[in-house]
Backbone bond lengths (Angstrom), bond angles and torsions (degrees), N, CA, C in turn:
res aa  C-N    CA-C-N  psi(-1)  N-CA   C-N-CA  omega(-1)  CA-C   N-CA-C  phi
1 M - - - 1.474 - - 1.521 109.71 -
2 K 1.308 118.87 -45.71 1.445 124.52 -178.79 1.525 110.58 -60.05
3 Y 1.346 118.50 -42.36 1.425 124.18 176.92 1.577 112.06 -56.61
4 L 1.313 113.24 -43.60 1.486 118.75 -179.66 1.524 111.16 -65.48
5 V 1.367 115.63 -43.44 1.467 118.20 179.03 1.489 112.25 -64.53
6 N 1.341 116.91 -41.62 1.505 120.54 178.20 1.562 109.05 -64.67
7 S 1.291 117.92 -37.85 1.455 121.84 179.11 1.558 110.63 -64.03
8 M 1.327 115.44 -44.49 1.423 118.34 -179.26 1.551 109.52 -66.04
9 A 1.353 118.44 -39.47 1.425 121.17 175.45 1.517 112.33 -61.01
10 A 1.247 115.99 -45.67 1.501 123.24 176.72 1.563 112.29 -56.40
11 G 1.310 111.86 -41.96 1.492 118.40 177.11 1.478 113.72 -61.34
12 E 1.351 117.72 -44.28 1.450 122.12 176.75 1.506 110.81 -62.47
13 V 1.333 117.19 -43.40 1.494 121.10 179.58 1.546 110.60 -67.49
14 H 1.340 116.25 -32.84 1.430 119.01 177.87 1.587 109.38 -62.76
15 I 1.340 114.65 -43.05 1.474 118.14 -179.49 1.523 110.03 -70.12
16 A 1.366 120.23 -35.28 1.447 121.79 176.12 1.553 109.76 -65.45
17 R 1.336 119.11 -37.86 1.406 122.55 179.06 1.584 109.42 -64.23
18 Y 1.359 113.87 -41.53 1.495 118.04 177.27 1.551 111.62 -58.79
19 Y 1.349 114.42 -47.07 1.435 119.92 -178.17 1.568 109.30 -62.43
20 Y 1.315 115.47 -40.04 1.471 118.61 179.64 1.544 111.63 -64.44
21 K 1.305 116.01 -44.77 1.490 118.04 178.37 1.527 112.91 -64.13
22 R 1.294 116.30 -30.19 1.474 121.15 176.39 1.504 114.11 -78.67
23 G 1.329 119.22 -9.68 1.428 121.79 -179.87 1.513 113.56 91.98
24 A 1.301 119.86 3.00 1.454 124.49 -179.35 1.553 105.63 -88.36
25 Y 1.329 118.15 78.84 1.463 123.40 -168.80 1.548 109.63 -74.00
26 V 1.294 118.18 -36.61 1.461 117.91 178.87 1.531 110.30 -67.94
27 A 1.298 118.07 -40.72 1.462 121.41 175.21 1.526 110.73 -59.32
28 A 1.352 114.43 -45.54 1.463 118.78 178.32 1.500 113.33 -59.07
29 I 1.256 117.07 -42.14 1.516 124.17 179.12 1.499 108.72 -64.43
30 N 1.318 118.18 -44.50 1.467 121.09 -179.84 1.542 112.10 -63.47
31 R 1.335 117.37 -41.82 1.451 121.47 -179.51 1.524 109.89 -70.34
32 A 1.324 116.70 -39.68 1.478 119.06 179.93 1.515 110.39 -67.61
33 Q 1.340 118.04 -38.38 1.457 122.13 179.21 1.571 108.60 -64.11
34 L 1.302 114.76 -39.74 1.494 118.77 -178.91 1.522 108.58 -61.73
35 A 1.375 117.62 -41.23 1.448 119.96 178.13 1.542 110.45 -67.52
36 V 1.302 118.94 -38.78 1.464 119.24 -178.16 1.517 109.72 -69.27
37 R 1.287 116.17 -36.97 1.513 117.85 179.62 1.538 112.62 -71.35
38 Q 1.295 118.04 -41.58 1.450 121.39 -171.91 1.509 115.07 -88.56
39 Y 1.336 119.02 -27.93 1.458 123.34 -173.54 1.529 110.25 -128.54
40 Q 1.330 116.47 60.97 1.476 122.61 -172.40 1.478 114.31 -58.84
41 Q 1.326 120.90 -31.09 1.411 121.60 -174.00 1.564 114.53 -101.62
42 A 1.340 114.76 5.77 1.472 118.32 -176.52 1.538 109.56 -78.52
43 P 1.321 116.23 148.03 1.477 119.70 177.31 1.527 114.29 -61.40
44 A 1.294 117.15 -26.09 1.517 120.52 -176.05 1.545 110.60 -71.65
45 I 1.286 120.21 -10.84 1.425 121.99 178.43 1.511 115.71 -57.63
46 E 1.372 112.75 -34.77 1.460 117.14 179.78 1.567 110.38 -58.01
47 E 1.345 114.65 -44.76 1.459 117.92 179.93 1.518 111.56 -71.18
48 A 1.319 116.26 -35.19 1.489 117.64 174.86 1.498 114.31 -59.58
49 L 1.313 116.60 -40.76 1.421 119.58 175.16 1.505 113.42 -65.13
50 Y 1.320 114.79 -39.88 1.438 118.44 177.99 1.529 112.17 -64.94
51 I 1.319 118.77 -38.07 1.458 121.94 178.50 1.511 108.55 -66.97
52 M 1.337 119.39 -36.18 1.431 121.49 178.17 1.541 108.54 -66.23
53 L 1.348 116.40 -42.35 1.455 121.17 -177.27 1.502 109.02 -62.50
54 M 1.306 119.33 -46.72 1.522 123.45 -176.94 1.514 109.02 -69.89
55 S 1.312 118.85 -35.77 1.462 120.26 177.97 1.484 113.07 -67.42
56 Y 1.298 115.67 -42.03 1.471 120.34 177.48 1.585 109.46 -63.00
57 E 1.312 115.80 -38.52 1.427 120.22 176.44 1.511 111.96 -60.79
58 R 1.312 117.55 -46.50 1.459 124.43 -177.44 1.547 107.29 -64.57
59 L 1.268 117.55 -36.75 1.503 120.76 -178.34 1.488 112.54 -80.23
60 G 1.303 118.33 -9.13 1.510 124.54 -179.49 1.505 111.66 76.41
61 L 1.334 117.57 27.64 1.494 119.17 -179.05 1.595 104.52 -99.57
62 D 1.301 112.85 83.71 1.478 119.16 -170.23 1.574 113.95 -66.37
63 E 1.386 113.78 -38.34 1.468 118.29 179.21 1.544 111.95 -65.56
64 L 1.321 118.61 -43.65 1.441 119.86 175.44 1.489 112.52 -68.14
65 R 1.291 117.06 -32.39 1.467 118.13 176.39 1.480 111.49 -66.08
66 S 1.341 119.93 -44.37 1.431 122.01 -179.71 1.539 108.90 -67.24
67 D 1.297 120.39 -37.64 1.471 119.81 176.17 1.510 111.99 -61.92
68 T 1.303 116.89 -43.76 1.477 122.62 178.96 1.501 111.14 -65.42
69 E 1.306 118.16 -38.12 1.479 123.02 177.68 1.548 109.62 -65.35
70 R 1.346 115.61 -40.62 1.460 118.91 -179.77 1.522 110.40 -63.79
71 V 1.347 116.91 -44.51 1.456 122.79 176.69 1.485 112.25 -58.49
72 M 1.397 114.01 -43.63 1.471 117.58 -178.14 1.510 111.94 -67.65
73 K 1.327 117.95 -40.72 1.469 121.27 179.89 1.536 112.74 -68.93
74 T 1.351 115.03 -28.00 1.463 117.35 176.13 1.495 111.58 -74.63
75 N 1.348 118.45 -41.99 1.461 120.82 -177.60 1.490 115.66 -86.98
76 F 1.309 115.82 -25.06 1.500 120.40 -177.97 1.549 106.46 -133.57
77 P 1.364 118.44 72.76 1.506 118.57 -175.73 1.498 113.15 -65.28
78 R 1.317 120.76 -25.76 1.494 122.68 -175.92 1.490 109.22 -108.10
79 S 1.333 118.13 33.81 1.454 121.87 -175.79 1.559 110.07 -69.43
80 E 1.322 114.50 129.02 1.431 117.95 176.50 1.552 111.02 -78.20
81 L 1.377 115.34 -21.96 1.431 116.05 179.31 1.551 110.84 -67.03
82 L 1.368 116.94 -37.42 1.431 120.33 176.29 1.532 115.25 -64.19
83 S 1.313 114.07 -39.00 1.463 120.48 179.60 1.494 114.79 -80.09
84 K 1.298 118.08 -41.32 1.452 121.74 -173.10 1.515 114.53 -113.19
85 G 1.300 118.00 -19.66 1.448 121.61 -176.74 1.465 111.52 79.22
86 Y 1.357 118.95 -162.86 1.416 123.02 174.41 1.493 111.45 -72.23
87 Q 1.258 119.44 136.29 1.483 123.51 172.93 1.530 105.93 -89.13
88 S 1.284 113.95 133.89 1.508 116.25 -178.44 1.501 109.52 -68.84
89 D 1.333 111.31 131.79 1.529 119.86 -177.82 1.529 103.39 -134.87
90 D 1.322 113.54 105.60 1.498 118.55 -178.31 1.476 114.12 -86.79
91 R 1.370 116.15 5.54 1.454 117.91 -178.77 1.533 111.45 -75.11
92 R 1.266 118.04 153.58 1.440 122.69 176.49 1.535 107.79 -79.12
93 W 1.345 116.52 166.85 1.452 120.23 -174.53 1.547 111.24 -64.62
94 W 1.336 116.82 -26.38 1.448 120.47 -178.12 1.487 113.92 -88.59
95 Q 1.348 117.39 -6.31 1.513 119.05 -179.83 1.476 109.74 -89.81
96 V 1.292 116.09 102.30 1.478 124.94 179.29 1.520 112.91 -83.98
97 W 1.333 117.48 -15.57 1.465 120.63 -178.71 1.500 108.12 -96.21
98 K 1.309 115.91 166.94 1.474 119.90 179.32 1.444 115.15 -96.54
């Protein structure tokens, strides 16, 4: 059951990432918020919060960005996303090898 819940959370975050890359920041925020609300214990929540943080930054919503950053630092103090950001990955979704 836990695997299914984590997979559903990862799916929501995947969609939020797609919206973010396309420049649809409000849609990315909405999808990431949905993942955070519904799948609170899933590992994908770290990335969902990061997508929210970056989308708020792109939209110029500094107060919401700082709130999201505070939540992320509290829950994921050793987050590599905060320190390094997204690592470029030019593979397609179906390429599971490196």
